[in-house]
Backbone and ligand atoms as CSV (ligand in chain L), in Angstrom:
chain,resi,resn,atom,element,x,y,z
A,1,MET,N,N,-17.776,3.385,-73.105
A,1,MET,CA,C,-16.989,3.587,-71.893
A,1,MET,C,C,-17.486,4.773,-71.094
A,2,THR,N,N,-17.754,5.886,-71.808
A,2,THR,CA,C,-18.229,7.103,-71.110
A,2,THR,C,C,-19.605,6.857,-70.503
A,3,LEU,N,N,-20.479,6.133,-71.273
A,3,LEU,CA,C,-21.837,5.861,-70.764
A,3,LEU,C,C,-21.761,4.927,-69.520
A,4,VAL,N,N,-20.862,3.934,-69.594
A,4,VAL,CA,C,-20.703,3.007,-68.497
A,4,VAL,C,C,-20.323,3.773,-67.220
A,5,LEU,N,N,-19.370,4.666,-67.393
A,5,LEU,CA,C,-18.880,5.474,-66.260
A,5,LEU,C,C,-19.970,6.394,-65.741
A,6,LEU,N,N,-20.699,6.986,-66.657
A,6,LEU,CA,C,-21.790,7.929,-66.282
A,6,LEU,C,C,-22.866,7.180,-65.459
A,7,VAL,N,N,-23.222,5.975,-65.931
A,7,VAL,CA,C,-24.247,5.212,-65.215
A,7,VAL,C,C,-23.750,4.771,-63.846
A,8,LEU,N,N,-22.472,4.375,-63.773
A,8,LEU,CA,C,-21.887,3.989,-62.496
A,8,LEU,C,C,-21.876,5.174,-61.519
A,9,TRP,N,N,-21.557,6.334,-62.073
A,9,TRP,CA,C,-21.575,7.568,-61.270
A,9,TRP,C,C,-22.980,7.841,-60.738
A,10,LEU,N,N,-24.007,7.662,-61.581
A,10,LEU,CA,C,-25.413,7.873,-61.170
A,10,LEU,C,C,-25.795,6.849,-60.104
A,11,HIS,N,N,-25.297,5.592,-60.288
A,11,HIS,CA,C,-25.577,4.516,-59.324
A,11,HIS,C,C,-25.071,4.919,-57.944
A,12,LEU,N,N,-23.846,5.380,-57.910
A,12,LEU,CA,C,-23.266,5.745,-56.605
A,12,LEU,C,C,-23.855,7.042,-56.049
A,13,LEU,N,N,-24.201,7.976,-56.948
A,13,LEU,CA,C,-24.852,9.201,-56.518
A,13,LEU,C,C,-26.202,8.872,-55.853
A,14,GLY,N,N,-26.941,7.959,-56.442
A,14,GLY,CA,C,-28.229,7.512,-55.875
A,14,GLY,C,C,-28.001,6.893,-54.513
A,15,VAL,N,N,-26.974,6.055,-54.385
A,15,VAL,CA,C,-26.670,5.382,-53.114
A,15,VAL,C,C,-26.343,6.453,-52.043
A,16,VAL,N,N,-25.532,7.446,-52.434
A,16,VAL,CA,C,-25.124,8.504,-51.471
A,16,VAL,C,C,-26.360,9.248,-50.965
A,17,VAL,N,N,-27.215,9.614,-51.894
A,17,VAL,CA,C,-28.423,10.405,-51.531
A,17,VAL,C,C,-29.350,9.586,-50.652
A,18,TRP,N,N,-29.591,8.322,-51.042
A,18,TRP,CA,C,-30.496,7.447,-50.280
A,18,TRP,C,C,-29.926,7.149,-48.888
A,19,VAL,N,N,-28.740,6.552,-48.861
A,19,VAL,CA,C,-28.180,6.087,-47.588
A,19,VAL,C,C,-27.717,7.275,-46.724
A,20,GLY,N,N,-27.155,8.285,-47.368
A,20,GLY,CA,C,-26.692,9.453,-46.627
A,20,GLY,C,C,-27.881,10.169,-45.968
A,21,GLY,N,N,-28.954,10.317,-46.725
A,21,GLY,CA,C,-30.176,10.990,-46.173
A,21,GLY,C,C,-30.738,10.180,-45.017
A,22,LEU,N,N,-30.742,8.847,-45.183
A,22,LEU,CA,C,-31.299,8.002,-44.113
A,22,LEU,C,C,-30.422,8.068,-42.848
A,23,MET,N,N,-29.117,8.069,-43.073
A,23,MET,CA,C,-28.154,8.137,-41.957
A,23,MET,C,C,-28.399,9.424,-41.165
A,24,TYR,N,N,-28.591,10.522,-41.857
A,24,TYR,CA,C,-28.820,11.831,-41.204
A,24,TYR,C,C,-30.148,11.794,-40.406
A,25,GLN,N,N,-31.178,11.283,-41.059
A,25,GLN,CA,C,-32.470,11.215,-40.400
A,25,GLN,C,C,-32.408,10.355,-39.161
A,26,ALA,N,N,-31.751,9.163,-39.291
A,26,ALA,CA,C,-31.755,8.213,-38.198
A,26,ALA,C,C,-30.874,8.652,-37.011
A,27,HIS,N,N,-29.740,9.293,-37.329
A,27,HIS,CA,C,-28.762,9.568,-36.279
A,27,HIS,C,C,-28.753,11.031,-35.789
A,28,VAL,N,N,-29.395,11.905,-36.537
A,28,VAL,CA,C,-29.402,13.334,-36.110
A,28,VAL,C,C,-30.841,13.780,-35.806
A,29,LEU,N,N,-31.735,13.594,-36.798
A,29,LEU,CA,C,-33.080,14.105,-36.637
A,29,LEU,C,C,-33.956,13.287,-35.658
A,30,LEU,N,N,-33.825,11.952,-35.766
A,30,LEU,CA,C,-34.669,11.099,-34.925
A,30,LEU,C,C,-34.393,11.280,-33.451
A,31,PRO,N,N,-33.137,11.334,-33.011
A,31,PRO,CA,C,-32.884,11.589,-31.574
A,31,PRO,C,C,-33.480,12.932,-31.106
A,32,ALA,N,N,-33.448,13.932,-31.990
A,32,ALA,CA,C,-34.045,15.239,-31.640
A,32,ALA,C,C,-35.539,15.110,-31.530
A,33,ALA,N,N,-36.160,14.329,-32.461
A,33,ALA,CA,C,-37.608,14.106,-32.423
A,33,ALA,C,C,-38.036,13.418,-31.117
A,34,ARG,N,N,-37.198,12.499,-30.645
A,34,ARG,CA,C,-37.501,11.783,-29.412
A,34,ARG,C,C,-37.478,12.705,-28.193
A,35,ARG,N,N,-36.730,13.813,-28.314
A,35,ARG,CA,C,-36.662,14.771,-27.214
A,35,ARG,C,C,-37.720,15.858,-27.348
A,36,GLY,N,N,-38.793,15.578,-28.152
A,36,GLY,CA,C,-39.911,16.519,-28.169
A,36,GLY,C,C,-40.135,17.215,-29.505
A,37,GLY,N,N,-39.451,16.807,-30.551
A,37,GLY,CA,C,-39.629,17.496,-31.863
A,37,GLY,C,C,-40.323,16.591,-32.879
A,38,ALA,N,N,-41.344,15.830,-32.449
A,38,ALA,CA,C,-41.942,14.857,-33.364
A,38,ALA,C,C,-42.674,15.511,-34.550
A,39,ALA,N,N,-43.305,16.685,-34.290
A,39,ALA,CA,C,-44.086,17.317,-35.387
A,39,ALA,C,C,-43.197,17.770,-36.549
A,40,PRO,N,N,-42.130,18.553,-36.269
A,40,PRO,CA,C,-41.270,18.895,-37.437
A,40,PRO,C,C,-40.596,17.685,-38.049
A,41,PHE,N,N,-40.308,16.648,-37.248
A,41,PHE,CA,C,-39.688,15.422,-37.811
A,41,PHE,C,C,-40.613,14.743,-38.786
A,42,ALA,N,N,-41.924,14.671,-38.388
A,42,ALA,CA,C,-42.907,14.021,-39.286
A,42,ALA,C,C,-42.978,14.775,-40.605
A,43,GLU,N,N,-42.907,16.107,-40.529
A,43,GLU,CA,C,-42.966,16.940,-41.714
A,43,GLU,C,C,-41.709,16.745,-42.594
A,44,VAL,N,N,-40.527,16.683,-41.945
A,44,VAL,CA,C,-39.293,16.460,-42.688
A,44,VAL,C,C,-39.338,15.108,-43.384
A,45,LEU,N,N,-39.797,14.077,-42.744
A,45,LEU,CA,C,-39.877,12.741,-43.337
A,45,LEU,C,C,-40.817,12.737,-44.540
A,46,ARG,N,N,-41.930,13.454,-44.405
A,46,ARG,CA,C,-42.898,13.517,-45.511
A,46,ARG,C,C,-42.285,14.229,-46.716
A,47,ARG,N,N,-41.555,15.322,-46.455
A,47,ARG,CA,C,-40.940,16.081,-47.512
A,47,ARG,C,C,-39.758,15.332,-48.146
A,48,GLY,N,N,-39.129,14.470,-47.306
A,48,GLY,CA,C,-37.966,13.740,-47.790
A,48,GLY,C,C,-38.308,12.580,-48.720
A,49,ARG,N,N,-39.566,12.153,-48.695
A,49,ARG,CA,C,-39.943,10.962,-49.446
A,49,ARG,C,C,-39.670,11.029,-50.962
A,50,PRO,N,N,-40.049,12.119,-51.638
A,50,PRO,CA,C,-39.761,12.161,-53.089
A,50,PRO,C,C,-38.288,12.047,-53.411
A,51,VAL,N,N,-37.443,12.659,-52.563
A,51,VAL,CA,C,-35.958,12.590,-52.804
A,51,VAL,C,C,-35.525,11.131,-52.635
A,52,THR,N,N,-35.949,10.512,-51.515
A,52,THR,CA,C,-35.567,9.122,-51.245
A,52,THR,C,C,-35.974,8.195,-52.376
A,53,TRP,N,N,-37.240,8.305,-52.810
A,53,TRP,CA,C,-37.729,7.340,-53.799
A,53,TRP,C,C,-37.211,7.616,-55.189
A,54,THR,N,N,-36.859,8.856,-55.462
A,54,THR,CA,C,-36.189,9.136,-56.758
A,54,THR,C,C,-34.798,8.484,-56.722
A,55,ALA,N,N,-34.116,8.609,-55.581
A,55,ALA,CA,C,-32.795,8.013,-55.466
A,55,ALA,C,C,-32.851,6.495,-55.576
A,56,ILE,N,N,-33.870,5.878,-54.913
A,56,ILE,CA,C,-34.014,4.422,-54.955
A,56,ILE,C,C,-34.259,3.975,-56.417
A,57,ALA,N,N,-35.128,4.718,-57.121
A,57,ALA,CA,C,-35.415,4.331,-58.528
A,57,ALA,C,C,-34.125,4.458,-59.349
A,58,LEU,N,N,-33.366,5.519,-59.098
A,58,LEU,CA,C,-32.105,5.724,-59.850
A,58,LEU,C,C,-31.143,4.581,-59.579
A,59,VAL,N,N,-30.997,4.193,-58.315
A,59,VAL,CA,C,-30.100,3.114,-57.937
A,59,VAL,C,C,-30.503,1.796,-58.614
A,60,ALA,N,N,-31.823,1.513,-58.599
A,60,ALA,CA,C,-32.283,0.245,-59.187
A,60,ALA,C,C,-32.115,0.243,-60.705
A,61,LEU,N,N,-32.501,1.337,-61.381
A,61,LEU,CA,C,-32.398,1.358,-62.835
A,61,LEU,C,C,-30.949,1.286,-63.298
A,62,THR,N,N,-30.075,2.059,-62.658
A,62,THR,CA,C,-28.654,2.037,-63.018
A,62,THR,C,C,-28.057,0.681,-62.664
A,63,GLY,N,N,-28.545,0.069,-61.551
A,63,GLY,CA,C,-28.049,-1.238,-61.153
A,63,GLY,C,C,-28.324,-2.269,-62.211
A,64,PHE,N,N,-29.538,-2.237,-62.780
A,64,PHE,CA,C,-29.865,-3.186,-63.851
A,64,PHE,C,C,-29.003,-2.965,-65.063
A,65,TYR,N,N,-28.732,-1.682,-65.352
A,65,TYR,CA,C,-27.839,-1.395,-66.490
A,65,TYR,C,C,-26.443,-1.992,-66.164
A,66,ASN,N,N,-25.953,-1.780,-64.950
A,66,ASN,CA,C,-24.622,-2.323,-64.578
A,66,ASN,C,C,-24.560,-3.839,-64.832
A,67,VAL,N,N,-25.703,-4.532,-64.540
A,67,VAL,CA,C,-25.706,-5.979,-64.705
A,67,VAL,C,C,-25.456,-6.335,-66.187
A,68,THR,N,N,-25.992,-5.534,-67.075
A,68,THR,CA,C,-25.805,-5.826,-68.520
A,68,THR,C,C,-24.376,-5.572,-68.962
A,69,ARG,N,N,-23.584,-4.888,-68.116
A,69,ARG,CA,C,-22.187,-4.568,-68.481
A,69,ARG,C,C,-21.173,-5.488,-67.813
A,70,LEU,N,N,-21.633,-6.556,-67.163
A,70,LEU,CA,C,-20.731,-7.422,-66.414
A,70,LEU,C,C,-19.860,-8.307,-67.280
A,71,GLY,N,N,-20.275,-8.485,-68.531
A,71,GLY,CA,C,-19.453,-9.333,-69.419
A,71,GLY,C,C,-20.090,-10.710,-69.656
A,72,PRO,N,N,-19.340,-11.595,-70.299
A,72,PRO,CA,C,-19.883,-12.910,-70.683
A,72,PRO,C,C,-20.395,-13.681,-69.465
A,73,LEU,N,N,-21.525,-14.365,-69.664
A,73,LEU,CA,C,-22.173,-15.095,-68.552
A,73,LEU,C,C,-21.249,-16.115,-67.862
A,74,GLU,N,N,-20.485,-16.840,-68.708
A,74,GLU,CA,C,-19.602,-17.912,-68.121
A,74,GLU,C,C,-18.620,-17.261,-67.158
A,75,ARG,N,N,-18.045,-16.119,-67.549
A,75,ARG,CA,C,-17.059,-15.473,-66.669
A,75,ARG,C,C,-17.708,-14.972,-65.394
A,76,VAL,N,N,-18.949,-14.435,-65.544
A,76,VAL,CA,C,-19.681,-13.902,-64.376
A,76,VAL,C,C,-19.988,-15.051,-63.410
A,77,LEU,N,N,-20.330,-16.230,-63.976
A,77,LEU,CA,C,-20.636,-17.391,-63.138
A,77,LEU,C,C,-19.369,-17.917,-62.461
A,78,GLU,N,N,-18.292,-18.029,-63.268
A,78,GLU,CA,C,-17.034,-18.618,-62.773
A,78,GLU,C,C,-16.394,-17.732,-61.657
A,79,SER,N,N,-16.482,-16.412,-61.873
A,79,SER,CA,C,-15.812,-15.504,-60.923
A,79,SER,C,C,-16.523,-15.386,-59.575
A,80,GLY,N,N,-17.774,-15.872,-59.512
A,80,GLY,CA,C,-18.543,-15.759,-58.273
A,80,GLY,C,C,-19.349,-14.493,-58.210
A,81,ALA,N,N,-19.209,-13.645,-59.253
A,81,ALA,CA,C,-19.962,-12.365,-59.268
A,81,ALA,C,C,-21.455,-12.640,-59.315
A,82,ALA,N,N,-21.876,-13.703,-59.985
A,82,ALA,CA,C,-23.321,-13.993,-60.113
A,82,ALA,C,C,-23.948,-14.246,-58.742
A,83,LEU,N,N,-23.235,-15.050,-57.923
A,83,LEU,CA,C,-23.749,-15.389,-56.603
A,83,LEU,C,C,-23.785,-14.122,-55.715
A,84,THR,N,N,-22.705,-13.338,-55.810
A,84,THR,CA,C,-22.652,-12.078,-55.030
A,84,THR,C,C,-23.788,-11.154,-55.456
A,85,LEU,N,N,-24.023,-11.110,-56.761
A,85,LEU,CA,C,-25.070,-10.243,-57.292
A,85,LEU,C,C,-26.438,-10.713,-56.809
A,86,ALA,N,N,-26.649,-12.044,-56.771
A,86,ALA,CA,C,-27.965,-12.576,-56.310
A,86,ALA,C,C,-28.170,-12.201,-54.856
A,87,LEU,N,N,-27.088,-12.313,-54.063
A,87,LEU,CA,C,-27.216,-11.963,-52.638
A,87,LEU,C,C,-27.508,-10.481,-52.465
A,88,LYS,N,N,-26.749,-9.673,-53.264
A,88,LYS,CA,C,-26.966,-8.217,-53.167
A,88,LYS,C,C,-28.388,-7.845,-53.575
A,89,PHE,N,N,-28.862,-8.492,-54.611
A,89,PHE,CA,C,-30.225,-8.212,-55.114
A,89,PHE,C,C,-31.244,-8.509,-54.017
A,90,ALA,N,N,-31.071,-9.644,-53.355
A,90,ALA,CA,C,-32.006,-10.034,-52.276
A,90,ALA,C,C,-31.980,-8.989,-51.152
A,91,LEU,N,N,-30.773,-8.543,-50.760
A,91,LEU,CA,C,-30.656,-7.556,-49.685
A,91,LEU,C,C,-31.262,-6.245,-50.068
A,92,VAL,N,N,-31.045,-5.836,-51.337
A,92,VAL,CA,C,-31.614,-4.534,-51.821
A,92,VAL,C,C,-33.124,-4.617,-51.854
A,93,LEU,N,N,-33.641,-5.755,-52.300
A,93,LEU,CA,C,-35.126,-5.903,-52.312
A,93,LEU,C,C,-35.673,-5.797,-50.907
A,94,ALA,N,N,-35.010,-6.454,-49.935
A,94,ALA,CA,C,-35.466,-6.382,-48.551
A,94,ALA,C,C,-35.392,-4.955,-48.046
A,95,ALA,N,N,-34.279,-4.223,-48.398
A,95,ALA,CA,C,-34.161,-2.826,-47.934
A,95,ALA,C,C,-35.247,-1.954,-48.535
A,96,ILE,N,N,-35.596,-2.186,-49.778
A,96,ILE,CA,C,-36.642,-1.383,-50.415
A,96,ILE,C,C,-38.007,-1.676,-49.773
A,97,ALA,N,N,-38.244,-2.979,-49.469
A,97,ALA,CA,C,-39.509,-3.349,-48.845
A,97,ALA,C,C,-39.660,-2.707,-47.490
A,98,VAL,N,N,-38.579,-2.731,-46.691
A,98,VAL,CA,C,-38.648,-2.119,-45.346
A,98,VAL,C,C,-38.795,-0.586,-45.476
A,99,SER,N,N,-38.089,-0.004,-46.466
A,99,SER,CA,C,-38.192,1.443,-46.643
A,99,SER,C,C,-39.631,1.851,-47.030
A,100,GLY,N,N,-40.270,1.013,-47.843
A,100,GLY,CA,C,-41.671,1.283,-48.234
A,100,GLY,C,C,-42.573,1.239,-47.034
A,101,GLN,N,N,-42.387,0.239,-46.177
A,101,GLN,CA,C,-43.182,0.118,-44.979
A,101,GLN,C,C,-42.969,1.324,-44.064
A,102,ARG,N,N,-41.722,1.744,-43.984
A,102,ARG,CA,C,-41.379,2.919,-43.117
A,102,ARG,C,C,-42.050,4.172,-43.689
A,103,ASP,N,N,-41.818,4.448,-44.985
A,103,ASP,CA,C,-42.238,5.729,-45.550
A,103,ASP,C,C,-43.767,5.814,-45.782
A,104,PHE,N,N,-44.365,4.657,-46.093
A,104,PHE,CA,C,-45.801,4.718,-46.491
A,104,PHE,C,C,-46.737,4.151,-45.442
A,105,ALA,N,N,-46.206,3.610,-44.367
A,105,ALA,CA,C,-47.079,3.152,-43.267
A,105,ALA,C,C,-46.731,3.836,-41.947
A,106,GLN,N,N,-45.426,3.779,-41.570
A,106,GLN,CA,C,-45.042,4.301,-40.270
A,106,GLN,C,C,-44.990,5.855,-40.252
A,107,VAL,N,N,-44.526,6.453,-41.349
A,107,VAL,CA,C,-44.472,7.950,-41.391
A,107,VAL,C,C,-45.902,8.531,-41.343
A,108,PRO,N,N,-46.855,8.013,-42.117
A,108,PRO,CA,C,-48.248,8.489,-41.948
A,108,PRO,C,C,-48.802,8.221,-40.545
A,109,ARG,N,N,-48.380,7.069,-39.956
A,109,ARG,CA,C,-48.855,6.774,-38.579
A,109,ARG,C,C,-48.329,7.819,-37.586
A,110,LEU,N,N,-47.062,8.208,-37.789
A,110,LEU,CA,C,-46.469,9.237,-36.943
A,110,LEU,C,C,-47.214,10.581,-37.135
A,111,ALA,N,N,-47.475,10.919,-38.418
A,111,ALA,CA,C,-48.171,12.180,-38.693
A,111,ALA,C,C,-49.561,12.196,-38.063
A,112,ARG,N,N,-50.240,11.044,-38.097
A,112,ARG,CA,C,-51.589,10.951,-37.492
A,112,ARG,C,C,-51.497,11.124,-35.960
A,113,ALA,N,N,-50.502,10.480,-35.372
A,113,ALA,CA,C,-50.352,10.596,-33.890
A,113,ALA,C,C,-50.083,12.043,-33.500
A,114,VAL,N,N,-49.202,12.730,-34.285
A,114,VAL,CA,C,-48.886,14.137,-33.985
A,114,VAL,C,C,-50.136,14.996,-34.117
A,115,ALA,N,N,-50.913,14.782,-35.223
A,115,ALA,CA,C,-52.110,15.598,-35.485
A,115,ALA,C,C,-53.162,15.386,-34.402
A,116,ALA,N,N,-53.255,14.139,-33.894
A,116,ALA,CA,C,-54.289,13.833,-32.886
A,116,ALA,C,C,-53.840,14.121,-31.469
A,117,GLY,N,N,-52.590,14.533,-31.338
A,117,GLY,CA,C,-52.046,14.794,-29.985
A,117,GLY,C,C,-51.760,13.501,-29.222
A,118,ASP,N,N,-51.654,12.339,-29.932
A,118,ASP,CA,C,-51.330,11.073,-29.275
A,118,ASP,C,C,-49.840,10.939,-29.056
A,119,ASP,N,N,-49.480,9.889,-28.351
A,119,ASP,CA,C,-48.059,9.610,-28.058
A,119,ASP,C,C,-47.340,9.189,-29.387
A,120,PRO,N,N,-46.335,9.963,-29.816
A,120,PRO,CA,C,-45.676,9.604,-31.081
A,120,PRO,C,C,-44.596,8.510,-30.919
A,121,ARG,N,N,-44.305,8.115,-29.643
A,121,ARG,CA,C,-43.186,7.212,-29.447
A,121,ARG,C,C,-43.285,5.836,-30.093
A,122,PRO,N,N,-44.476,5.202,-30.134
A,122,PRO,CA,C,-44.525,3.916,-30.837
A,122,PRO,C,C,-44.099,4.029,-32.300
A,123,ALA,N,N,-44.621,5.060,-32.998
A,123,ALA,CA,C,-44.240,5.240,-34.428
A,123,ALA,C,C,-42.774,5.577,-34.546
A,124,LEU,N,N,-42.241,6.409,-33.649
A,124,LEU,CA,C,-40.830,6.768,-33.686
A,124,LEU,C,C,-39.928,5.529,-33.508
A,125,SER,N,N,-40.355,4.658,-32.570
A,125,SER,CA,C,-39.557,3.432,-32.306
A,125,SER,C,C,-39.565,2.540,-33.534
A,126,ALA,N,N,-40.721,2.390,-34.155
A,126,ALA,CA,C,-40.827,1.534,-35.366
A,126,ALA,C,C,-39.930,2.103,-36.454
A,127,ILE,N,N,-39.965,3.437,-36.639
A,127,ILE,CA,C,-39.125,4.083,-37.675
A,127,ILE,C,C,-37.636,3.860,-37.351
A,128,ALA,N,N,-37.269,4.003,-36.055
A,128,ALA,CA,C,-35.875,3.826,-35.676
A,128,ALA,C,C,-35.387,2.414,-35.999
A,129,TRP,N,N,-36.215,1.411,-35.705
A,129,TRP,CA,C,-35.843,0.020,-36.005
A,129,TRP,C,C,-35.679,-0.201,-37.479
A,130,MET,N,N,-36.639,0.315,-38.230
A,130,MET,CA,C,-36.592,0.107,-39.689
A,130,MET,C,C,-35.361,0.787,-40.275
A,131,ASP,N,N,-35.039,1.976,-39.755
A,131,ASP,CA,C,-33.874,2.681,-40.247
A,131,ASP,C,C,-32.591,1.874,-40.008
A,132,ARG,N,N,-32.511,1.266,-38.830
A,132,ARG,CA,C,-31.318,0.426,-38.514
A,132,ARG,C,C,-31.203,-0.731,-39.476
A,133,VAL,N,N,-32.355,-1.367,-39.763
A,133,VAL,CA,C,-32.343,-2.524,-40.668
A,133,VAL,C,C,-31.918,-2.091,-42.048
A,134,VAL,N,N,-32.496,-0.995,-42.562
A,134,VAL,CA,C,-32.173,-0.535,-43.919
A,134,VAL,C,C,-30.691,-0.110,-44.002
A,135,LEU,N,N,-30.208,0.560,-42.949
A,135,LEU,CA,C,-28.785,0.980,-42.954
A,135,LEU,C,C,-27.856,-0.220,-42.943
A,136,LEU,N,N,-28.221,-1.220,-42.158
A,136,LEU,CA,C,-27.377,-2.437,-42.139
A,136,LEU,C,C,-27.367,-3.115,-43.530
A,137,LEU,N,N,-28.559,-3.282,-44.096
A,137,LEU,CA,C,-28.641,-3.918,-45.437
A,137,LEU,C,C,-27.886,-3.096,-46.465
A,138,SER,N,N,-27.914,-1.770,-46.326
A,138,SER,CA,C,-27.242,-0.888,-47.319
A,138,SER,C,C,-25.706,-0.990,-47.216
A,139,VAL,N,N,-25.209,-1.010,-45.995
A,139,VAL,CA,C,-23.742,-1.052,-45.899
A,139,VAL,C,C,-23.202,-2.388,-46.423
A,140,VAL,N,N,-23.991,-3.463,-46.168
A,140,VAL,CA,C,-23.566,-4.770,-46.743
A,140,VAL,C,C,-23.671,-4.709,-48.264
A,141,SER,N,N,-24.715,-4.057,-48.773
A,141,SER,CA,C,-24.862,-3.943,-50.245
A,141,SER,C,C,-23.701,-3.172,-50.875
A,142,VAL,N,N,-23.225,-2.148,-50.194
A,142,VAL,CA,C,-22.081,-1.399,-50.721
A,142,VAL,C,C,-20.869,-2.314,-50.842
A,143,TYR,N,N,-20.643,-3.138,-49.801
A,143,TYR,CA,C,-19.519,-4.122,-49.854
A,143,TYR,C,C,-19.710,-5.079,-51.022
A,144,LEU,N,N,-20.943,-5.611,-51.178
A,144,LEU,CA,C,-21.194,-6.592,-52.228
A,144,LEU,C,C,-21.024,-5.927,-53.613
A,145,GLY,N,N,-21.451,-4.675,-53.735
A,145,GLY,CA,C,-21.270,-3.945,-55.008
A,145,GLY,C,C,-19.811,-3.824,-55.363
A,146,LEU,N,N,-18.986,-3.485,-54.369
A,146,LEU,CA,C,-17.551,-3.372,-54.621
A,146,LEU,C,C,-16.962,-4.728,-55.007
A,147,ALA,N,N,-17.444,-5.798,-54.331
A,147,ALA,CA,C,-16.955,-7.135,-54.620
A,147,ALA,C,C,-17.330,-7.552,-56.048
A,148,ILE,N,N,-18.539,-7.231,-56.488
A,148,ILE,CA,C,-18.961,-7.593,-57.836
A,148,ILE,C,C,-18.081,-6.887,-58.883
A,149,ALA,N,N,-17.866,-5.582,-58.619
A,149,ALA,CA,C,-17.081,-4.789,-59.589
A,149,ALA,C,C,-15.644,-5.309,-59.721
A,150,ARG,N,N,-15.156,-5.991,-58.679
A,150,ARG,CA,C,-13.747,-6.435,-58.696
A,150,ARG,C,C,-13.603,-7.950,-58.846
A,151,ALA,N,N,-14.713,-8.650,-59.102
A,151,ALA,CA,C,-14.652,-10.118,-59.170
A,151,ALA,C,C,-13.947,-10.566,-60.458
L,1,HEM,C1,C,-31.537,-3.328,-58.071
L,1,HEM,C2,C,-30.497,-2.984,-57.326
L,1,HEM,C3,C,-29.056,-3.040,-57.724
L,1,HEM,C4,C,-28.450,-3.713,-58.738
L,1,HEM,C5,C,-29.073,-4.635,-59.769
L,1,HEM,C6,C,-27.010,-3.412,-58.671
L,1,HEM,C7,C,-26.035,-3.885,-59.514
L,1,HEM,C8,C,-24.690,-3.555,-59.493
L,1,HEM,C9,C,-23.662,-4.085,-60.349
L,1,HEM,C10,C,-23.920,-5.124,-61.415
L,1,HEM,C11,C,-22.505,-3.499,-60.018
L,1,HEM,C12,C,-21.123,-3.770,-60.668
L,1,HEM,C13,C,-20.790,-2.679,-61.630
L,1,HEM,C14,C,-19.440,-2.892,-62.305
L,1,HEM,O1,O,-18.950,-4.025,-62.305
L,1,HEM,O2,O,-18.889,-1.931,-62.811
L,1,HEM,C15,C,-22.761,-2.599,-58.923
L,1,HEM,C16,C,-21.811,-1.796,-58.312
L,1,HEM,C17,C,-21.988,-1.188,-57.105
L,1,HEM,N1,N,-23.173,-1.066,-56.416
L,1,HEM,FE1,FE,-25.025,-1.739,-57.047
L,1,HEM,N2,N,-26.794,-2.561,-57.636
L,1,HEM,C18,C,-28.023,-2.322,-57.010
L,1,HEM,C19,C,-28.213,-1.558,-55.872
L,1,HEM,C20,C,-27.228,-1.062,-55.078
L,1,HEM,C21,C,-27.379,-0.526,-53.745
L,1,HEM,C22,C,-28.724,-0.446,-53.008
L,1,HEM,C23,C,-26.136,-0.159,-53.283
L,1,HEM,C24,C,-25.748,0.406,-51.965
L,1,HEM,C25,C,-26.561,0.599,-50.945
L,1,HEM,C26,C,-25.183,-0.427,-54.340
L,1,HEM,C27,C,-23.839,-0.154,-54.268
L,1,HEM,C28,C,-22.921,-0.442,-55.241
L,1,HEM,C29,C,-21.511,-0.101,-55.147
L,1,HEM,C30,C,-20.789,0.575,-54.005
L,1,HEM,C31,C,-20.913,-0.594,-56.315
L,1,HEM,C32,C,-19.410,-0.572,-56.665
L,1,HEM,C33,C,-19.090,0.375,-57.785
L,1,HEM,C34,C,-17.647,0.171,-58.278
L,1,HEM,O3,O,-16.730,0.021,-57.460
L,1,HEM,O4,O,-17.450,0.079,-59.477
L,1,HEM,N3,N,-25.867,-0.969,-55.398
L,1,HEM,N4,N,-24.116,-2.628,-58.634
């Protein structure tokens, strides 16, 4: 019981760090970067990567543990939790794929543009779109997680 609760706590802690950090970057830092602060923004995003990816790993690992605690397979299938879990898993995979593209392709692209004195706006726009997609997928995943836990 204590381990189950501890892992659930880590699951939600990981979600808070990942999604909360992204929310702050997308809605506070990115608008400032668009008004002429692209260089410090690129640096903040680079420094934020280890935190983000540690949180993502924590969420995924604890999520898999949560799956093992859902109870007998027949009940999981009958309650609809299995279908909800499959949907959530697909959305989370998509969110991780887009986050990878953002952090390991678009953030270096932004850093290169800043270093070369080029226009940073194309990279900033790509990052803004990807952030919106990941935030949307994440808020739906939170709902699906709550639905699974109560199915
Ligand atoms: C590989 C990825 C993931 C897997 C396999 C997974 C799996 C699960 C499972 C099985 C539960 C139910 C736990 C229980 O019944 O006590 C759960 C709960 C939850 N998950 Fe995830 N999850 C993953 C990622 C995420 C992500 C990315 C988010 C949010 C962005 C999220 C948010 C939640 C929330 C809010 C709960 C509800 C906790 C509760 O009310 O007890 N999960 N997760």
